[in-house]
C-alpha positions as CSV (number, residue, x, y, z in Angstrom):
1,M,101.0,-33.0,-188.3
2,I,102.3,-30.6,-190.8
3,S,104.9,-32.5,-192.8
4,S,105.6,-30.4,-195.9
5,W,105.8,-26.7,-196.8
6,V,105.3,-25.0,-200.1
7,R,107.0,-21.9,-201.3
8,L,104.7,-19.0,-202.1
9,R,105.5,-16.1,-204.4
10,I,104.2,-12.8,-203.3
11,P,105.1,-9.5,-205.1
12,A,106.8,-6.9,-203.0
13,V,105.2,-3.4,-203.0
14,L,107.2,-0.2,-202.6
15,L,105.4,2.5,-200.7
16,F,106.4,6.0,-199.7
17,T,105.5,8.7,-197.1
18,L,106.5,12.3,-196.4
19,L,108.9,13.1,-193.6
20,T,109.5,16.7,-192.4
21,V,113.1,17.7,-192.8
22,S,115.0,21.0,-192.4
23,A,116.0,22.8,-195.6
24,C,117.1,26.4,-195.9
25,G,116.0,27.1,-192.4
26,Q,112.4,26.0,-193.0
27,A,110.6,22.6,-192.8
28,A,110.4,20.9,-196.2
29,Q,108.8,17.6,-197.2
30,E,110.7,14.9,-199.0
31,P,109.6,11.3,-199.8
32,L,111.2,8.7,-197.7
33,E,110.5,5.0,-197.8
34,L,108.6,3.4,-194.9
35,Q,109.8,0.0,-193.7
36,E,107.6,-2.5,-195.4
37,L,106.2,-5.4,-193.4
38,R,104.2,-8.2,-195.0
39,I,101.5,-10.1,-193.0
40,A,99.8,-13.3,-194.1
41,Y,96.2,-13.6,-193.2
42,D,94.5,-17.1,-193.1
43,S,91.3,-16.1,-195.0
44,G,89.8,-13.3,-197.0
45,V,88.7,-9.9,-195.6
46,D,85.7,-9.9,-193.3
47,I,84.5,-7.6,-190.5
48,G,86.5,-9.5,-187.9
49,K,89.7,-8.4,-189.7
50,A,88.7,-4.8,-190.1
51,P,90.1,-3.5,-186.8
52,S,93.5,-5.1,-187.4
53,L,93.5,-3.6,-190.9
54,L,92.7,-0.2,-189.3
55,A,95.5,-0.7,-186.9
56,W,98.0,-1.2,-189.7
57,E,97.1,2.3,-191.0
58,R,98.2,3.5,-187.6
59,M,101.5,1.7,-188.1
60,R,102.5,4.5,-190.5
61,D,102.9,6.7,-187.5
62,Y,105.6,4.3,-186.2
63,G,107.4,4.2,-189.6
64,Y,106.0,1.0,-191.1
65,E,103.9,0.2,-194.1
66,I,101.9,-3.0,-193.6
67,I,101.1,-5.2,-196.6
68,P,98.4,-7.7,-195.8
69,V,98.3,-10.8,-198.0
70,F,95.3,-13.2,-197.8
71,F,95.5,-16.9,-198.0
72,P,92.7,-19.6,-197.8
73,D,93.6,-21.1,-194.5
74,S,96.0,-21.1,-191.5
75,V,98.3,-23.8,-193.0
76,T,99.2,-21.7,-196.1
77,A,99.6,-18.6,-193.9
78,V,102.2,-20.5,-191.8
79,Q,103.8,-21.8,-195.0
80,A,104.2,-18.2,-196.3
81,V,106.1,-17.2,-193.1
82,L,108.2,-20.3,-193.3
83,A,109.1,-19.6,-196.9
84,G,110.2,-16.1,-196.0
85,E,107.7,-14.5,-198.4
86,V,106.0,-12.7,-195.5
87,D,107.4,-11.4,-192.2
88,I,104.5,-12.2,-189.9
89,G,101.5,-14.5,-190.0
90,N,98.0,-14.7,-188.8
91,A,96.7,-18.2,-188.0
92,D,94.7,-20.4,-185.6
93,P,96.9,-21.3,-182.6
94,V,96.7,-25.0,-183.2
95,V,98.4,-24.7,-186.6
96,V,101.3,-22.7,-185.0
97,I,101.6,-25.4,-182.3
98,L,101.6,-28.2,-184.8
99,A,104.2,-26.4,-186.9
100,N,106.5,-26.1,-183.9
101,Q,106.0,-29.8,-183.1
102,A,107.1,-30.4,-186.7
103,G,110.4,-28.6,-185.9
104,Q,109.6,-24.9,-186.5
105,D,110.1,-22.1,-184.0
106,F,107.2,-19.7,-184.1
107,R,105.6,-17.7,-181.3
108,I,102.2,-16.0,-181.1
109,F,102.6,-12.5,-179.7
110,A,99.1,-11.0,-180.0
111,L,95.6,-11.9,-180.9
112,E,93.6,-10.8,-183.9
113,N,90.4,-11.5,-182.1
114,G,88.6,-13.5,-179.4
115,N,86.0,-16.1,-180.1
116,Q,83.7,-14.8,-182.8
117,F,81.7,-17.9,-183.8
118,A,78.3,-19.4,-183.2
119,M,76.5,-22.5,-184.4
120,V,73.5,-21.7,-186.5
121,T,70.7,-24.1,-187.5
122,P,67.1,-24.0,-188.7
123,T,64.7,-23.2,-185.9
124,S,63.3,-26.7,-186.2
125,I,66.5,-27.9,-184.5
126,T,66.1,-26.8,-180.8
127,D,68.5,-29.2,-179.1
128,P,72.1,-29.9,-180.2
129,A,71.4,-33.6,-179.8
130,Q,69.1,-33.4,-182.9
131,L,72.2,-32.8,-185.0
132,S,73.1,-36.6,-184.9
133,G,73.2,-37.7,-188.5
134,K,72.8,-34.1,-189.8
135,R,75.3,-32.3,-192.1
136,V,77.4,-30.0,-190.0
137,A,80.0,-27.8,-191.7
138,Y,83.2,-26.1,-190.5
139,H,86.0,-24.2,-192.2
140,S,89.0,-26.6,-192.5
141,P,91.2,-29.0,-190.6
142,G,93.3,-27.0,-188.1
143,S,90.7,-24.3,-187.8
144,M,88.9,-22.9,-184.7
145,T,85.6,-23.7,-186.4
146,R,86.5,-27.3,-186.5
147,G,87.6,-27.3,-182.9
148,L,84.4,-25.6,-181.8
149,A,82.2,-27.9,-183.9
150,F,83.9,-31.0,-182.4
151,L,83.6,-29.5,-178.9
152,A,79.9,-29.0,-179.4
153,A,79.5,-32.6,-180.6
154,E,81.4,-34.0,-177.6
155,T,79.7,-31.7,-175.1
156,Y,76.1,-32.3,-176.3
157,G,76.6,-35.9,-177.5
158,F,75.8,-35.8,-181.2
159,E,77.4,-37.6,-184.2
160,P,76.9,-35.6,-187.4
161,E,78.1,-36.0,-190.9
162,W,81.0,-33.5,-191.0
163,V,81.3,-31.3,-194.0
164,V,84.3,-29.0,-194.8
165,I,83.4,-25.7,-196.5
166,E,86.0,-22.9,-196.5
167,G,84.7,-19.4,-195.7
168,S,82.0,-18.4,-193.2
169,E,80.1,-16.6,-196.0
170,V,80.1,-19.8,-198.2
171,R,78.9,-21.9,-195.3
172,A,76.2,-19.4,-194.6
173,E,75.0,-19.7,-198.2
174,A,75.1,-23.5,-198.0
175,L,72.9,-23.3,-194.9
176,L,70.4,-21.0,-196.5
177,S,70.2,-23.2,-199.6
178,G,69.6,-26.3,-197.6
179,Q,72.9,-28.0,-198.5
180,I,73.8,-28.4,-194.9
181,D,71.8,-28.5,-191.6
182,A,74.1,-26.6,-189.3
183,T,77.4,-24.7,-189.4
184,V,79.8,-22.7,-187.2
185,I,80.1,-19.2,-188.7
186,D,81.3,-15.8,-187.5
187,Y,78.9,-13.2,-186.1
188,E,78.9,-11.2,-189.4
189,N,77.4,-14.2,-191.2
190,V,75.1,-15.0,-188.3
191,V,73.5,-11.6,-188.8
192,N,73.4,-12.2,-192.6
193,V,71.6,-15.5,-192.2
194,L,69.1,-14.2,-189.6
195,L,68.3,-11.1,-191.7
196,Q,68.0,-13.0,-195.0
197,A,65.5,-15.6,-193.6
198,P,63.8,-14.0,-190.6
199,G,62.3,-16.6,-188.3
200,E,63.8,-19.6,-190.2
201,Y,67.2,-19.8,-188.5
202,H,68.6,-19.2,-185.0
203,V,71.8,-19.4,-183.0
204,L,71.8,-22.9,-181.4
205,I,75.1,-22.5,-179.6
206,S,76.9,-19.2,-178.8
207,F,80.4,-20.3,-178.1
208,A,81.4,-17.0,-176.6
209,D,78.6,-17.4,-174.0
210,Q,78.9,-21.2,-173.4
211,F,82.6,-21.6,-173.7
212,P,84.1,-18.3,-172.6
213,G,87.8,-17.5,-172.6
214,L,88.8,-19.2,-175.8
215,M,91.4,-17.5,-178.0
216,G,90.9,-16.6,-181.7
217,N,93.5,-16.2,-184.3
218,G,97.0,-15.0,-183.3
219,F,99.7,-13.0,-185.0
220,F,102.9,-14.9,-185.0
221,A,106.5,-14.8,-186.2
222,R,109.7,-16.7,-185.9
223,T,111.2,-16.4,-182.4
224,G,114.4,-14.9,-183.9
225,Y,112.4,-12.3,-185.7
226,I,110.6,-11.3,-182.5
227,E,113.8,-11.1,-180.6
228,E,115.6,-9.1,-183.3
229,N,112.7,-6.7,-184.0
230,P,111.2,-5.8,-180.6
231,E,110.3,-2.3,-181.8
232,V,108.3,-3.7,-184.7
233,I,106.4,-6.2,-182.6
234,E,105.6,-3.7,-179.9
235,A,104.5,-1.1,-182.4
236,M,102.1,-3.7,-183.9
237,I,100.7,-4.6,-180.5
238,E,100.3,-1.0,-179.5
239,S,98.5,-0.2,-182.8
240,L,96.2,-3.2,-182.3
241,L,95.2,-2.3,-178.7
242,L,94.7,1.4,-179.3
243,T,92.5,0.6,-182.3
244,Y,90.5,-2.1,-180.5
245,R,89.9,0.4,-177.6
246,R,88.7,3.0,-180.1
247,V,86.3,0.5,-181.7
248,N,84.9,-0.6,-178.4
249,D,84.5,3.0,-177.1
250,D,83.1,4.3,-180.4
251,P,81.5,1.6,-182.6
252,D,80.6,4.3,-185.1
253,Y,84.3,4.4,-185.9
254,L,84.2,0.9,-187.2
255,F,80.8,1.5,-188.8
256,T,82.2,4.3,-190.9
257,Q,85.6,2.7,-191.6
258,A,84.7,-0.9,-192.5
259,P,83.5,-0.1,-196.0
260,K,87.2,0.8,-196.9
261,F,88.0,-2.9,-196.6
262,L,84.6,-4.4,-197.5
263,P,83.1,-2.4,-200.4
264,G,79.4,-2.5,-200.5
265,I,78.9,-3.6,-196.8
266,N,77.4,-0.2,-196.1
267,E,74.6,-0.6,-198.7
268,D,72.5,-2.0,-195.8
269,P,73.4,0.3,-192.9
270,E,71.1,-1.4,-190.5
271,K,72.7,-4.8,-191.1
272,L,76.2,-3.4,-190.7
273,R,75.1,-1.7,-187.5
274,Q,73.9,-5.1,-186.2
275,I,77.1,-6.8,-187.2
276,V,79.3,-4.2,-185.5
277,D,77.1,-4.3,-182.4
278,A,77.4,-8.1,-182.2
279,Y,81.2,-8.1,-182.4
280,V,81.6,-5.3,-179.9
281,G,79.0,-6.8,-177.6
282,F,80.9,-10.1,-177.4
283,N,84.2,-8.2,-176.8
284,V,85.8,-9.9,-179.9
285,W,88.5,-7.2,-179.9
286,D,89.8,-7.0,-176.4
287,G,91.4,-3.6,-175.6
288,N,93.8,-5.4,-173.2
289,G,94.7,-8.0,-175.8
290,G,92.8,-11.0,-174.5
291,F,96.2,-12.8,-174.6
292,T,96.9,-14.5,-171.3
293,A,98.3,-17.9,-170.2
294,E,94.9,-18.7,-168.8
295,A,93.2,-18.1,-172.2
296,A,95.9,-20.1,-173.9
297,G,95.4,-23.0,-171.5
298,L,91.7,-23.1,-172.2
299,T,92.3,-23.0,-175.9
300,V,94.9,-25.8,-175.8
301,D,92.6,-27.9,-173.7
302,L,90.0,-27.5,-176.5
303,Y,92.5,-28.8,-179.1
304,V,93.3,-31.8,-176.9
305,E,89.7,-32.6,-176.2
306,V,88.7,-32.6,-179.9
307,G,91.8,-34.5,-181.0
308,D,93.7,-31.8,-182.8
309,L,96.6,-32.2,-180.3
310,E,97.6,-35.5,-178.7
311,V,98.9,-33.8,-175.5
312,P,98.8,-30.2,-174.2
313,A,101.5,-27.8,-175.4
314,E,103.2,-25.7,-172.9
315,F,102.5,-22.0,-173.3
316,E,106.2,-21.1,-173.6
317,T,106.6,-23.4,-176.6
318,W,104.3,-21.5,-178.9
319,A,103.6,-18.1,-177.4
320,V,105.4,-15.1,-175.8
321,L,103.9,-12.5,-173.5
322,E,106.7,-10.1,-172.9
323,P,106.0,-7.8,-175.8
324,M,102.3,-7.6,-174.8
325,N,103.2,-6.9,-171.2
326,N,105.6,-4.2,-172.2
327,V,103.0,-2.4,-174.2
328,L,100.3,-2.7,-171.5
329,E,102.8,-1.3,-169.0
330,R,103.3,1.6,-171.3
331,I,99.7,2.4,-172.3
332,G,98.0,1.0,-169.2
333,R,95.1,-1.4,-169.0
334,K,91.6,-0.5,-169.7
């Protein structure tokens, strides 16, 4: 249960654009301020975030400048929204649910991604049951990686030594250096591990394959903010869906654009290509949003099963579908 909230200080940034206006009978350009929106992310930049960051560039066409701010975990991202230092947050759904159970009034209105994780082990481990007594790492309490790790333990009947290590890339390095025996990491770091040590590691459990339909991180805001700013919320959703569709239709687009957010990632083009193909292949960025009551139900069931929630949370208490449905009605499903 989330019982306390800290105030975070984030500097505001003033950004400008050019708007065509009439002057002396001819079009002229004058700098006008875009409406600034601040979004708290729950971890650093990785390939999974690149499509949403590309979507925020598209938001300039709607009159908004998005300022992403990166935090170490979902709890601090929620705290930033609560403190009013950001307008919108990005977090694991269970943290939003727990915040509401503690008296807050947040709603998830779109997804950043679907399930993008797999459990990776040395090739000497061929059965999940062999993980009993082994060191198995996840990101943090209240994270999807913890939920998936616990789900795997319950499903396959192993009792490991749990280790908390923040950051998929850090867990990947811990695995490669022998500090842990298994970990849940995103596809980007799955590819990194397999390429760095060919034949020594493998995917033991692909959660997208074996537990389909689970939601990833969601974008959320206070209910009042969503109700008072429908044009902002729908512009965000439309930007996300159009960007996801472009990435899925043309993976080369992400291949060429990702280095803007991840400097140096294109130093090994073949690795980047494999990472992009893995994400697109598993439909991590659903062009229809991937945000449904059914997917939410499966995700909540996971939280209950692994003990993150005591009882299921009704969809309406932590999520809202109307903005997504409005956008899908406007742009159509694909």
